[in-house]
GUKOL-610292 format. One record per residue (C-alpha): x, y, z; residue number from 1; residue in one letter. Coordinates in steps of 0.5 Angstrom, whole numbers, plus 500, padded with zeros to 3 digits. Example, Ala and Ser with C-alpha at 12.3 -4.5 7.8 and 13.67 -1.06 7.14 Angstrom:
REM GUKOL-610292
{atom {525 491 516} 1 A}
{atom {527 498 514} 2 S}
***
This chain:
REM GUKOL-610292
{atom {359 558 242} 1 X}
{atom {361 563 247} 2 X}
{atom {363 559 255} 3 X}
{atom {361 565 260} 4 X}
{atom {367 564 265} 5 X}
{atom {368 570 267} 6 X}
{atom {364 577 270} 7 X}
{atom {360 572 276} 8 X}
{atom {358 575 282} 9 X}
{atom {356 570 288} 10 X}
{atom {352 571 294} 11 X}
{atom {351 565 299} 12 X}
{atom {345 565 302} 13 X}
{atom {337 568 299} 14 X}
{atom {335 574 296} 15 X}
{atom {329 579 296} 16 X}
{atom {329 581 288} 17 X}
{atom {335 577 286} 18 X}
{atom {333 578 279} 19 X}
{atom {332 584 279} 20 X}
{atom {337 589 274} 21 X}
{atom {337 594 278} 22 X}
{atom {340 590 285} 23 X}
{atom {346 593 287} 24 X}
{atom {351 587 288} 25 X}
{atom {357 590 287} 26 X}
{atom {359 587 294} 27 X}
{atom {357 581 292} 28 X}
{atom {363 575 292} 29 X}
{atom {367 575 283} 30 X}
{atom {366 567 282} 31 X}
{atom {368 564 276} 32 X}
{atom {364 558 272} 33 X}
{atom {364 553 274} 34 X}
{atom {364 554 282} 35 X}
{atom {362 550 287} 36 X}
{atom {360 553 294} 37 X}
{atom {360 546 298} 38 X}
{atom {366 544 298} 39 X}
{atom {369 553 300} 40 X}
{atom {365 550 307} 41 X}
{atom {365 549 313} 42 X}
{atom {364 541 313} 43 X}
{atom {361 540 320} 44 X}
{atom {357 534 323} 45 X}
{atom {351 538 324} 46 X}
{atom {350 541 317} 47 X}
{atom {343 538 314} 48 X}
{atom {346 534 309} 49 X}
{atom {349 529 315} 50 X}
{atom {353 524 313} 51 X}
{atom {350 523 305} 52 X}
{atom {353 528 304} 53 X}
{atom {359 529 306} 54 X}
{atom {357 533 312} 55 X}
{atom {358 538 307} 56 X}
{atom {354 546 307} 57 X}
{atom {349 547 302} 58 X}
{atom {343 552 301} 59 X}
{atom {341 557 298} 60 X}
{atom {345 562 293} 61 X}
{atom {345 566 287} 62 X}
{atom {349 568 281} 63 X}
{atom {348 574 276} 64 X}
{atom {352 578 270} 65 X}
{atom {352 581 265} 66 X}
{atom {350 578 258} 67 X}
{atom {356 581 252} 68 X}
{atom {354 588 250} 69 X}
{atom {355 584 242} 70 X}
{atom {351 579 242} 71 X}
{atom {349 578 235} 72 X}
{atom {343 573 232} 73 X}
{atom {339 569 236} 74 X}
{atom {342 568 243} 75 X}
{atom {341 561 247} 76 X}
{atom {343 560 253} 77 X}
{atom {346 553 256} 78 X}
{atom {348 551 263} 79 X}
{atom {351 544 263} 80 X}
{atom {349 543 270} 81 X}
{atom {347 546 275} 82 X}
{atom {345 543 282} 83 X}
{atom {339 543 284} 84 X}
{atom {332 547 283} 85 X}
{atom {335 552 280} 86 X}
{atom {331 559 276} 87 X}
{atom {335 564 271} 88 X}
{atom {332 570 269} 89 X}
{atom {334 575 264} 90 X}
{atom {332 582 266} 91 X}
{atom {328 581 271} 92 X}
{atom {323 576 267} 93 X}
{atom {323 568 269} 94 X}
{atom {326 564 264} 95 X}
{atom {326 557 266} 96 X}
{atom {326 552 271} 97 X}
{atom {329 546 273} 98 X}
{atom {329 541 279} 99 X}
{atom {334 536 277} 100 X}
{atom {341 538 278} 101 X}
{atom {345 534 273} 102 X}
{atom {341 535 266} 103 X}
{atom {344 540 261} 104 X}
{atom {338 545 260} 105 X}
{atom {338 550 254} 106 X}
{atom {333 556 255} 107 X}
{atom {333 561 248} 108 X}
{atom {333 568 249} 109 X}
{atom {330 571 244} 110 X}
{atom {323 571 246} 111 X}
{atom {326 576 252} 112 X}
{atom {328 581 246} 113 X}
{atom {335 579 249} 114 X}
{atom {340 584 245} 115 X}
{atom {346 584 249} 116 X}
{atom {349 587 256} 117 X}
{atom {342 584 261} 118 X}
{atom {342 582 267} 119 X}
{atom {343 574 267} 120 X}
{atom {341 572 274} 121 X}
{atom {341 564 276} 122 X}
{atom {338 562 284} 123 X}
{atom {339 555 286} 124 X}
{atom {335 552 291} 125 X}
{atom {339 546 294} 126 X}
{atom {336 547 301} 127 X}
{atom {331 540 301} 128 X}
{atom {334 534 305} 129 X}
{atom {335 529 304} 130 X}
{atom {336 530 296} 131 X}
{atom {342 525 294} 132 X}
{atom {347 520 297} 133 X}
{atom {353 522 296} 134 X}
{atom {357 529 296} 135 X}
{atom {354 534 290} 136 X}
{atom {357 540 291} 137 X}
{atom {352 547 290} 138 X}
{atom {351 551 284} 139 X}
{atom {354 552 278} 140 X}
{atom {358 547 277} 141 X}
{atom {359 546 270} 142 X}
{atom {360 551 264} 143 X}
{atom {355 556 261} 144 X}
{atom {354 557 255} 145 X}
{atom {352 563 250} 146 X}
{atom {350 562 243} 147 X}
{atom {348 567 238} 148 X}
{atom {345 563 231} 149 X}
{atom {341 565 225} 150 X}
{atom {333 563 227} 151 X}
{atom {334 558 222} 152 X}
{atom {339 553 225} 153 X}
{atom {340 546 227} 154 X}
{atom {337 546 234} 155 X}
{atom {342 545 240} 156 X}
{atom {344 538 240} 157 X}
{atom {340 536 234} 158 X}
{atom {345 531 230} 159 X}
{atom {344 524 231} 160 X}
{atom {350 521 227} 161 X}
{atom {348 514 226} 162 X}
{atom {354 508 222} 163 X}
{atom {347 503 221} 164 X}
{atom {353 498 217} 165 X}
{atom {360 497 217} 166 X}
{atom {365 494 214} 167 X}
{atom {373 493 212} 168 X}
{atom {371 496 204} 169 X}
{atom {365 502 207} 170 X}
{atom {362 505 212} 171 X}
{atom {354 507 211} 172 X}
{atom {352 513 215} 173 X}
{atom {346 516 217} 174 X}
{atom {346 524 219} 175 X}
{atom {339 525 222} 176 X}
{atom {338 533 222} 177 X}
{atom {334 537 226} 178 X}
{atom {333 545 223} 179 X}
{atom {328 550 226} 180 X}
{atom {325 556 223} 181 X}
{atom {324 560 229} 182 X}
{atom {324 566 225} 183 X}
{atom {319 571 229} 184 X}
{atom {315 577 227} 185 X}
{atom {319 584 225} 186 X}
{atom {318 589 231} 187 X}
{atom {311 593 228} 188 X}
{atom {309 589 223} 189 X}
{atom {303 584 224} 190 X}
{atom {305 580 218} 191 X}
{atom {307 572 219} 192 X}
{atom {314 571 216} 193 X}
{atom {314 568 210} 194 X}
{atom {317 560 209} 195 X}
{atom {324 559 208} 196 X}
{atom {328 555 204} 197 X}
{atom {332 551 207} 198 X}
{atom {338 547 204} 199 X}
{atom {343 543 209} 200 X}
{atom {350 540 206} 201 X}
{atom {353 535 211} 202 X}
{atom {362 533 209} 203 X}
{atom {364 527 214} 204 X}
{atom {371 530 215} 205 X}
{atom {376 525 217} 206 X}
{atom {382 525 223} 207 X}
{atom {386 529 219} 208 X}
{atom {381 534 217} 209 X}
{atom {380 531 210} 210 X}
{atom {372 531 206} 211 X}
{atom {371 524 206} 212 X}
{atom {364 524 203} 213 X}
{atom {359 529 201} 214 X}
{atom {351 529 201} 215 X}
{atom {346 535 200} 216 X}
{atom {339 537 201} 217 X}
{atom {333 541 201} 218 X}
{atom {325 542 204} 219 X}
{atom {321 547 206} 220 X}
{atom {321 550 213} 221 X}
{atom {315 553 214} 222 X}
{atom {316 559 221} 223 X}
{atom {315 556 227} 224 X}
{atom {317 549 225} 225 X}
{atom {323 544 225} 226 X}
{atom {325 540 220} 227 X}
{atom {328 533 221} 228 X}
{atom {334 532 214} 229 X}
{atom {336 525 214} 230 X}
{atom {342 524 209} 231 X}
{atom {346 518 208} 232 X}
{atom {353 518 206} 233 X}
{atom {358 512 204} 234 X}
{atom {365 513 207} 235 X}
{atom {370 509 204} 236 X}
{atom {376 505 208} 237 X}
{atom {374 507 214} 238 X}
{atom {379 509 219} 239 X}
{atom {374 504 226} 240 X}
{atom {374 506 233} 241 X}
{atom {378 502 237} 242 X}
{atom {380 502 245} 243 X}
{atom {388 502 243} 244 X}
{atom {386 506 237} 245 X}
{atom {379 511 238} 246 X}
{atom {380 514 231} 247 X}
{atom {373 519 230} 248 X}
{atom {371 522 225} 249 X}
{atom {367 529 224} 250 X}
{atom {360 531 221} 251 X}
{atom {360 538 219} 252 X}
{atom {353 541 217} 253 X}
{atom {352 548 213} 254 X}
{atom {345 550 213} 255 X}
{atom {343 555 207} 256 X}
{atom {338 559 208} 257 X}
{atom {335 562 200} 258 X}
{atom {342 560 198} 259 X}
{atom {345 563 204} 260 X}
{atom {350 559 209} 261 X}
{atom {347 561 217} 262 X}
{atom {349 555 220} 263 X}
{atom {356 551 221} 264 X}
{atom {355 545 225} 265 X}
{atom {361 541 226} 266 X}
{atom {358 533 230} 267 X}
{atom {364 529 232} 268 X}
{atom {363 521 232} 269 X}
{atom {366 514 230} 270 X}
{atom {366 508 226} 271 X}
{atom {364 503 230} 272 X}
{atom {360 496 231} 273 X}
{atom {359 493 238} 274 X}
{atom {355 486 240} 275 X}
{atom {352 485 247} 276 X}
{atom {351 477 247} 277 X}
{atom {348 472 252} 278 X}
{atom {353 466 251} 279 X}
{atom {360 470 248} 280 X}
{atom {360 476 252} 281 X}
{atom {361 483 248} 282 X}
{atom {364 484 242} 283 X}
{atom {367 491 239} 284 X}
{atom {369 491 232} 285 X}
{atom {368 484 232} 286 X}
{atom {372 483 237} 287 X}
{atom {371 480 244} 288 X}
{atom {373 485 250} 289 X}
{atom {371 484 257} 290 X}
{atom {369 491 260} 291 X}
{atom {375 492 266} 292 X}
{atom {371 498 269} 293 X}
{atom {370 503 275} 294 X}
{atom {363 507 277} 295 X}
{atom {366 514 278} 296 X}
{atom {362 519 281} 297 X}
{atom {363 527 279} 298 X}
{atom {367 530 285} 299 X}
{atom {374 531 285} 300 X}
{atom {376 530 291} 301 X}
{atom {379 538 294} 302 X}
{atom {376 541 287} 303 X}
{atom {369 539 289} 304 X}
{atom {364 539 284} 305 X}
{atom {367 544 280} 306 X}
{atom {372 539 276} 307 X}
{atom {375 541 268} 308 X}
{atom {377 538 263} 309 X}
{atom {384 536 266} 310 X}
{atom {382 534 273} 311 X}
{atom {378 529 269} 312 X}
{atom {383 528 264} 313 X}
{atom {388 525 269} 314 X}
{atom {384 521 272} 315 X}
{atom {382 517 266} 316 X}
{atom {390 517 265} 317 X}
{atom {391 514 272} 318 X}
{atom {385 509 270} 319 X}
{atom {387 507 264} 320 X}
{atom {394 505 266} 321 X}
{atom {390 500 272} 322 X}
{atom {389 497 265} 323 X}
{atom {381 500 266} 324 X}
{atom {378 500 260} 325 X}
{atom {370 503 262} 326 X}
{atom {366 508 265} 327 X}
{atom {360 507 268} 328 X}
{atom {357 514 271} 329 X}
{atom {355 513 277} 330 X}
{atom {348 515 277} 331 X}
{atom {347 521 274} 332 X}
{atom {350 524 266} 333 X}
{atom {357 526 267} 334 X}
{atom {360 532 265} 335 X}
{atom {360 533 257} 336 X}
{atom {369 533 257} 337 X}
{atom {369 527 261} 338 X}
{atom {365 523 255} 339 X}
{atom {370 527 250} 340 X}
{atom {375 525 254} 341 X}
{atom {372 517 254} 342 X}
{atom {372 518 246} 343 X}
{atom {379 521 245} 344 X}
{atom {382 515 249} 345 X}
{atom {379 510 248} 346 X}
{atom {374 508 253} 347 X}
{atom {367 504 254} 348 X}
{atom {361 508 257} 349 X}
{atom {355 506 261} 350 X}
{atom {351 512 261} 351 X}
{atom {346 513 267} 352 X}
{atom {340 518 267} 353 X}
{atom {338 517 275} 354 X}
{atom {340 514 282} 355 X}
{atom {333 513 284} 356 X}
{atom {328 515 280} 357 X}
{atom {323 515 286} 358 X}
{atom {326 517 293} 359 X}
{atom {326 524 297} 360 X}
{atom {329 529 294} 361 X}
{atom {326 527 286} 362 X}
{atom {319 524 288} 363 X}
{atom {316 530 287} 364 X}
{atom {319 532 281} 365 X}
{atom {319 525 277} 366 X}
{atom {312 525 275} 367 X}
{atom {313 532 271} 368 X}
{atom {321 531 269} 369 X}
{atom {323 525 267} 370 X}
{atom {322 525 259} 371 X}
{atom {325 532 259} 372 X}
{atom {332 529 263} 373 X}
{atom {332 523 260} 374 X}
{atom {331 526 253} 375 X}
{atom {337 531 255} 376 X}
{atom {342 525 257} 377 X}
{atom {341 522 250} 378 X}
{atom {340 527 245} 379 X}
{atom {346 530 248} 380 X}
{atom {349 525 248} 381 X}
{atom {347 519 243} 382 X}
{atom {354 521 238} 383 X}
{atom {359 519 242} 384 X}
{atom {362 512 239} 385 X}
{atom {364 511 247} 386 X}
{atom {357 510 249} 387 X}
{atom {355 503 249} 388 X}
{atom {349 502 254} 389 X}
{atom {344 506 257} 390 X}
{atom {342 506 263} 391 X}
{atom {335 509 267} 392 X}
{atom {337 508 274} 393 X}
{atom {340 504 279} 394 X}
{atom {338 501 285} 395 X}
{atom {330 503 286} 396 X}
{atom {328 502 294} 397 X}
{atom {322 498 291} 398 X}
{atom {326 493 286} 399 X}
{atom {321 487 283} 400 X}
{atom {314 492 285} 401 X}
{atom {309 493 281} 402 X}
{atom {310 502 280} 403 X}
{atom {318 499 280} 404 X}
{atom {317 495 273} 405 X}
{atom {311 499 271} 406 X}
{atom {316 506 271} 407 X}
{atom {322 502 268} 408 X}
{atom {318 499 262} 409 X}
{atom {316 507 261} 410 X}
{atom {323 509 261} 411 X}
{atom {327 503 257} 412 X}
{atom {321 503 253} 413 X}
{atom {322 511 252} 414 X}
{atom {330 510 252} 415 X}
{atom {329 505 246} 416 X}
{atom {325 510 242} 417 X}
{atom {329 516 243} 418 X}
{atom {335 512 241} 419 X}
{atom {334 505 238} 420 X}
{atom {341 504 236} 421 X}
{atom {344 502 244} 422 X}
{atom {341 497 249} 423 X}
{atom {338 499 255} 424 X}
{atom {340 497 262} 425 X}
{atom {338 499 270} 426 X}
{atom {343 497 276} 427 X}
{atom {339 492 279} 428 X}
{atom {340 491 286} 429 X}
{atom {341 484 290} 430 X}
{atom {334 485 294} 431 X}
{atom {329 480 295} 432 X}
{atom {328 474 300} 433 X}
{atom {334 470 299} 434 X}
{atom {337 467 293} 435 X}
{atom {329 465 290} 436 X}
{atom {327 472 292} 437 X}
{atom {332 476 289} 438 X}
{atom {332 471 283} 439 X}
{atom {325 473 282} 440 X}
{atom {326 480 282} 441 X}
{atom {331 480 276} 442 X}
{atom {326 476 273} 443 X}
{atom {321 480 272} 444 X}
{atom {327 486 270} 445 X}
{atom {330 481 265} 446 X}
{atom {323 482 261} 447 X}
{atom {324 490 260} 448 X}
{atom {331 491 259} 449 X}
{atom {336 488 253} 450 X}
{atom {342 488 258} 451 X}
{atom {342 485 265} 452 X}
{atom {347 488 270} 453 X}
{atom {347 487 277} 454 X}
{atom {350 490 283} 455 X}
{atom {354 485 287} 456 X}
{atom {350 479 284} 457 X}
{atom {356 476 280} 458 X}
{atom {355 469 286} 459 X}
{atom {348 468 283} 460 X}
{atom {350 468 275} 461 X}
{atom {349 461 274} 462 X}
{atom {342 461 278} 463 X}
{atom {340 467 272} 464 X}
{atom {342 463 268} 465 X}
{atom {338 456 271} 466 X}
{atom {332 461 271} 467 X}
{atom {331 461 264} 468 X}
{atom {334 468 263} 469 X}
{atom {338 469 256} 470 X}
{atom {341 477 257} 471 X}
{atom {349 479 257} 472 X}
{atom {350 480 263} 473 X}
{atom {355 485 266} 474 X}
{atom {356 486 274} 475 X}
{atom {355 493 274} 476 X}
{atom {359 494 282} 477 X}
{atom {362 489 284} 478 X}
{atom {367 489 291} 479 X}
{atom {375 491 289} 480 X}
{atom {376 484 293} 481 X}
{atom {370 479 297} 482 X}
{atom {365 476 293} 483 X}
{atom {358 474 295} 484 X}
{atom {356 467 298} 485 X}
{atom {349 464 298} 486 X}
{atom {344 468 300} 487 X}
{atom {349 474 301} 488 X}
{atom {350 479 297} 489 X}
{atom {356 482 302} 490 X}
{atom {359 476 304} 491 X}
{atom {367 475 306} 492 X}
{atom {369 471 301} 493 X}
{atom {376 473 298} 494 X}
{atom {375 471 292} 495 X}
{atom {376 476 287} 496 X}
{atom {370 478 283} 497 X}
{atom {374 480 277} 498 X}
{atom {375 472 276} 499 X}
{atom {367 471 275} 500 X}
{atom {369 475 268} 501 X}
{atom {376 472 267} 502 X}
{atom {374 465 268} 503 X}
{atom {366 465 264} 504 X}
{atom {366 467 257} 505 X}
{atom {357 469 258} 506 X}
{atom {360 475 263} 507 X}
{atom {361 481 259} 508 X}
{atom {365 484 264} 509 X}
{atom {365 489 271} 510 X}
{atom {365 496 274} 511 X}
{atom {369 496 281} 512 X}
{atom {365 501 286} 513 X}
{atom {368 506 287} 514 X}
{atom {374 507 281} 515 X}
{atom {376 514 285} 516 X}
{atom {375 515 293} 517 X}
{atom {369 520 293} 518 X}
{atom {366 525 297} 519 X}
{atom {359 524 301} 520 X}
{atom {357 517 303} 521 X}
{atom {361 517 310} 522 X}
{atom {362 514 316} 523 X}
{atom {360 518 323} 524 X}
{atom {364 524 322} 525 X}
{atom {370 526 322} 526 X}
{atom {369 521 315} 527 X}
{atom {367 526 309} 528 X}
{atom {366 520 304} 529 X}
{atom {368 513 302} 530 X}
{atom {374 511 302} 531 X}
{atom {374 504 299} 532 X}
{atom {376 507 291} 533 X}
{atom {383 504 288} 534 X}
{atom {385 510 287} 535 X}
{atom {385 516 293} 536 X}
{atom {382 523 292} 537 X}
{atom {389 525 291} 538 X}
{atom {389 521 285} 539 X}
{atom {394 517 287} 540 X}
{atom {393 509 285} 541 X}
{atom {392 505 292} 542 X}
{atom {397 499 294} 543 X}
{atom {390 495 293} 544 X}
{atom {389 497 286} 545 X}
{atom {395 494 284} 546 X}
{atom {391 488 284} 547 X}
{atom {387 490 278} 548 X}
{atom {393 492 274} 549 X}
{atom {396 486 274} 550 X}
{atom {389 483 272} 551 X}
{atom {388 488 267} 552 X}
{atom {393 491 264} 553 X}
{atom {396 485 260} 554 X}
{atom {403 488 262} 555 X}
{atom {408 483 266} 556 X}
{atom {408 486 273} 557 X}
{atom {409 484 280} 558 X}
{atom {407 490 286} 559 X}
{atom {408 488 293} 560 X}
{atom {405 491 298} 561 X}
{atom {405 490 306} 562 X}
{atom {399 488 310} 563 X}
{atom {399 495 316} 564 X}
{atom {393 495 321} 565 X}
{atom {396 503 324} 566 X}
{atom {395 506 317} 567 X}
{atom {388 504 315} 568 X}
{atom {381 505 319} 569 X}
{atom {376 501 316} 570 X}
{atom {371 503 311} 571 X}
{atom {364 506 312} 572 X}
{atom {362 499 311} 573 X}
{atom {366 493 312} 574 X}
{atom {364 489 306} 575 X}
{atom {367 493 301} 576 X}
{atom {374 494 303} 577 X}
{atom {379 489 304} 578 X}
{atom {386 488 307} 579 X}
{atom {389 494 309} 580 X}
{atom {396 495 306} 581 X}
{atom {401 500 305} 582 X}
{atom {406 500 300} 583 X}
{atom {413 501 306} 584 X}
{atom {417 497 309} 585 X}
{atom {417 501 316} 586 X}
{atom {415 497 322} 587 X}
{atom {420 498 327} 588 X}
{atom {416 495 333} 589 X}
{atom {416 488 329} 590 X}
{atom {423 489 329} 591 X}
{atom {424 489 336} 592 X}
{atom {419 483 338} 593 X}
{atom {421 479 332} 594 X}
{atom {415 480 329} 595 X}
{atom {413 477 322} 596 X}
{atom {409 483 316} 597 X}
{atom {403 479 313} 598 X}
{atom {405 481 304} 599 X}
{atom {401 481 299} 600 X}
{atom {404 480 292} 601 X}
{atom {399 482 285} 602 X}
{atom {403 479 279} 603 X}
{atom {401 477 271} 604 X}
{atom {407 472 272} 605 X}
{atom {408 466 273} 606 X}
{atom {412 466 279} 607 X}
{atom {414 471 284} 608 X}
{atom {420 470 289} 609 X}
{atom {421 475 294} 610 X}
{atom {427 478 297} 611 X}
{atom {430 481 304} 612 X}
{atom {436 485 304} 613 X}
{atom {438 481 298} 614 X}
{atom {436 474 302} 615 X}
{atom {432 469 298} 616 X}
{atom {425 468 302} 617 X}
{atom {423 463 298} 618 X}
{atom {418 463 291} 619 X}
{atom {410 462 290} 620 X}
{atom {407 460 284} 621 X}
{atom {400 465 282} 622 X}
{atom {396 459 280} 623 X}
{atom {396 456 287} 624 X}
{atom {393 462 290} 625 X}
{atom {389 462 283} 626 X}
{atom {384 469 285} 627 X}
{atom {386 472 290} 628 X}
{atom {393 475 291} 629 X}
{atom {399 471 293} 630 X}
{atom {401 472 300} 631 X}
{atom {407 471 304} 632 X}
{atom {409 472 311} 633 X}
{atom {416 475 312} 634 X}
{atom {420 476 319} 635 X}
{atom {421 484 319} 636 X}
{atom {428 487 317} 637 X}
{atom {429 494 316} 638 X}
{atom {433 495 310} 639 X}
{atom {429 493 303} 640 X}
{atom {423 488 300} 641 X}
{atom {424 486 293} 642 X}
{atom {419 481 289} 643 X}
{atom {421 479 283} 644 X}
{atom {417 476 278} 645 X}
{atom {419 471 273} 646 X}
{atom {416 468 266} 647 X}
{atom {418 462 264} 648 X}
{atom {425 463 268} 649 X}
{atom {426 470 266} 650 X}
{atom {425 476 270} 651 X}
{atom {419 481 267} 652 X}
{atom {418 485 272} 653 X}
{atom {420 487 280} 654 X}
{atom {418 492 285} 655 X}
{atom {421 494 291} 656 X}
{atom {420 497 298} 657 X}
{atom {425 500 303} 658 X}
{atom {425 503 310} 659 X}
{atom {425 510 310} 660 X}
{atom {430 514 316} 661 X}
{atom {427 520 320} 662 X}
{atom {425 525 316} 663 X}
{atom {429 530 313} 664 X}
{atom {425 534 308} 665 X}
{atom {420 535 303} 666 X}
{atom {420 533 295} 667 X}
{atom {416 537 290} 668 X}
{atom {414 533 284} 669 X}
{atom {408 537 278} 670 X}
{atom {406 532 275} 671 X}
{atom {406 537 268} 672 X}
{atom {412 542 265} 673 X}
{atom {407 547 261} 674 X}
{atom {399 548 262} 675 X}
{atom {395 552 258} 676 X}
{atom {394 560 261} 677 X}
{atom {386 559 259} 678 X}
{atom {384 560 267} 679 X}
{atom {382 553 267} 680 X}
{atom {388 548 266} 681 X}
{atom {390 544 272} 682 X}
{atom {397 542 274} 683 X}
{atom {398 537 280} 684 X}
{atom {405 539 285} 685 X}
{atom {405 533 291} 686 X}
{atom {411 534 297} 687 X}
{atom {413 528 300} 688 X}
{atom {417 528 306} 689 X}
{atom {422 524 305} 690 X}
{atom {429 523 309} 691 X}
{atom {436 523 308} 692 X}
{atom {436 519 302} 693 X}
{atom {429 522 299} 694 X}
{atom {425 516 300} 695 X}
{atom {418 517 302} 696 X}
{atom {417 517 310} 697 X}
{atom {410 512 311} 698 X}
{atom {407 516 317} 699 X}
{atom {410 523 316} 700 X}
{atom {404 528 318} 701 X}
{atom {407 534 317} 702 X}
{atom {403 540 316} 703 X}
{atom {405 543 309} 704 X}
{atom {405 550 307} 705 X}
{atom {404 552 299} 706 X}
{atom {405 558 296} 707 X}
{atom {404 560 288} 708 X}
{atom {407 565 285} 709 X}
{atom {407 568 278} 710 X}
{atom {400 566 274} 711 X}
{atom {397 561 277} 712 X}
{atom {392 560 284} 713 X}
{atom {391 555 289} 714 X}
{atom {385 551 287} 715 X}
{atom {385 545 292} 716 X}
{atom {389 542 297} 717 X}
{atom {388 534 299} 718 X}
{atom {392 529 302} 719 X}
{atom {386 522 300} 720 X}
{atom {385 523 308} 721 X}
{atom {377 523 307} 722 X}
{atom {377 523 315} 723 X}
{atom {381 530 315} 724 X}
{atom {378 536 318} 725 X}
{atom {383 540 315} 726 X}
{atom {379 545 309} 727 X}
{atom {380 543 302} 728 X}
{atom {381 550 300} 729 X}
{atom {387 554 302} 730 X}
{atom {394 554 302} 731 X}
{atom {396 548 307} 732 X}
{atom {395 542 308} 733 X}
{atom {398 535 312} 734 X}
{atom {401 529 309} 735 X}
{atom {398 522 310} 736 X}
{atom {402 516 308} 737 X}
{atom {409 522 307} 738 X}
{atom {405 526 302} 739 X}
{atom {400 531 299} 740 X}
{atom {398 535 293} 741 X}
{atom {396 542 291} 742 X}
{atom {393 542 285} 743 X}
{atom {394 550 282} 744 X}
{atom {390 553 276} 745 X}
{atom {392 557 271} 746 X}
{atom {391 564 269} 747 X}
{atom {390 567 263} 748 X}
{atom {396 570 262} 749 X}
{atom {403 566 260} 750 X}
{atom {408 567 264} 751 X}
{atom {412 562 269} 752 X}
{atom {409 559 276} 753 X}
{atom {413 557 281} 754 X}
{atom {410 553 287} 755 X}
{atom {414 552 293} 756 X}
{atom {413 548 299} 757 X}
{atom {415 548 306} 758 X}
{atom {414 545 313} 759 X}
{atom {418 545 319} 760 X}
{atom {422 539 317} 761 X}
{atom {428 544 313} 762 X}
{atom {433 540 314} 763 X}
{atom {434 539 306} 764 X}
{atom {431 546 306} 765 X}
{atom {424 549 302} 766 X}
{atom {423 545 295} 767 X}
{atom {421 548 290} 768 X}
{atom {418 548 282} 769 X}
{atom {416 551 276} 770 X}
{atom {411 550 270} 771 X}
{atom {410 554 264} 772 X}
{atom {403 558 263} 773 X}
{atom {403 557 256} 774 X}
{atom {398 563 251} 775 X}
{atom {395 557 246} 776 X}
{atom {397 551 250} 777 X}
***
């Protein structure tokens, strides 16, 4: 399988005859895939994407490139994601069309007599509005692959590996493998091809590559037919896939045609069991696990929708630092690399296929395409051990109506038929006439799902139980600070919804909306996105995110943050926000007026002591605050504010805020020292405006100029401020909260890349960092 990254030519706008192999396209822009033209801008309040799309440019675009000259065998081209409404051509012939922008789609090119060197062209039409509630990006924003096989081979995503029975001594593994015989008539020969004797041998390999089980089977497969082989293997002393030790196995299936090997197909999988229960929560391998989850969209700030593995990995690593162990792919199938990383790092996943399946932009194609889009997700993703729940949609406008319930039943039944090993759910909105109406709608939904998930409904869990709903309950969207109350799911009650998980055995977990700030679903201009995540678009944990780190991580922690009304605008919808917190101790106006600063401390310990400039201000017990952070009112003095956490009288952690002086220069910090010379690996370089002592200056807004030399280039710049009018593609960015970042992408040649940054504050001089770009890293 070859990834088709380079050699693409791109034209923004429609082109007559864009599929014609004779079209002159020498003056088109050279790009690499994945590619998102929307993130390049310009973002403008007059763009038809409007606030929902983050005011991004969209429209129509064309991509062209030549297929490799050395195509050998039956070629298949796979698109992991093209947004949206795209058509594929090879040498001017129409290959296929797909309206949904999140499905992985494969096309068999053999029927077009592809031998190598033909022109592959793709027209992308993201020009109908509205089509989404958030930023989508535009173009071939996920990877493209060319696969060449024998006519007798495993079909794309044709394996289904199930661990039906597991105990300490043995795991019974069932491997279903779909093999196709696509042998065609030879040129000039009218005779039908003969049936072939097809055999398949499957080895189970452990994490060290050792074979631990083997099975074989034979069958005659007629031309044009598919045959599903079923093999059962037994793995002794299995290593189970867990969150702390996410061990994977590999099913290697070798296909033999008339005794000769013609295909070699490897499927990663995990050996594990899980159970959703209505009375005791979720169990993984027999052990109870609370899902400490977040919802994430598919963009990554300045990279837009064209996100490669390192951006995803860095995001998951930061979420693990918070104690997060679960991801909901809101509200569409993600990049397959995200699921690979969840398998490898140890996350549980709710894999979701749609947002509102009948709304403007989807209703036109839903009836024709829903089954293919659903199958594309299930077939591609079913072998990931991280996935423990399928979701067929989210927040339909017509919640509880007969048509909606009919659609829900259709989708859940089809999903269960495609994969009977996992339960199925749907993201319920909190809609209805008061509490009684919401419960009635939920009762109708509960008849067609295996797990009841609810958006902003934690205050109704008891009502659902009283109504007789005996299903596992999961919070699919929860706010980071406030809880609902009475008939109002968006009330401003400062009891954190996490405690509706922690204090109840019958609730399986929660998913914060959102885990990471994202583009789209914005306020009025100049806002470009949703700003209330635990993590901002640069990947930095916000002070407000530290509550969940204290609650989730299991580590003895304490964090201090000050309420700073000058530094944070209200969220797009205030109900999703909370106190505007900053991690600094710079309030000169309070010193002049002898004013107080409201301080929050987040801790997992019994007590917190707070010191200002070495003087003890007081001691507070976390249990006195229950489901809220510990609050303080501090008479401001410049210097240091130090929080000390104690357990059984012993210090277990501390955290200090320090007053910064005047800006004196910048400091650079790279998140990695070595990256791969593969054209897609990334290093994130943070520039911080500091004073003479190296303390971050929190109110600094200086423009930072980045420069790169060596085998790398700037992929994007960001500062986490979704109200900024600066472009994400460029080499300058203003500091926000005293920092900004440049994301540098590796070239395909090894060497040393140097990243330098300078600003008008130069008392300390410009700063630079070097990163090794290594072949084979």
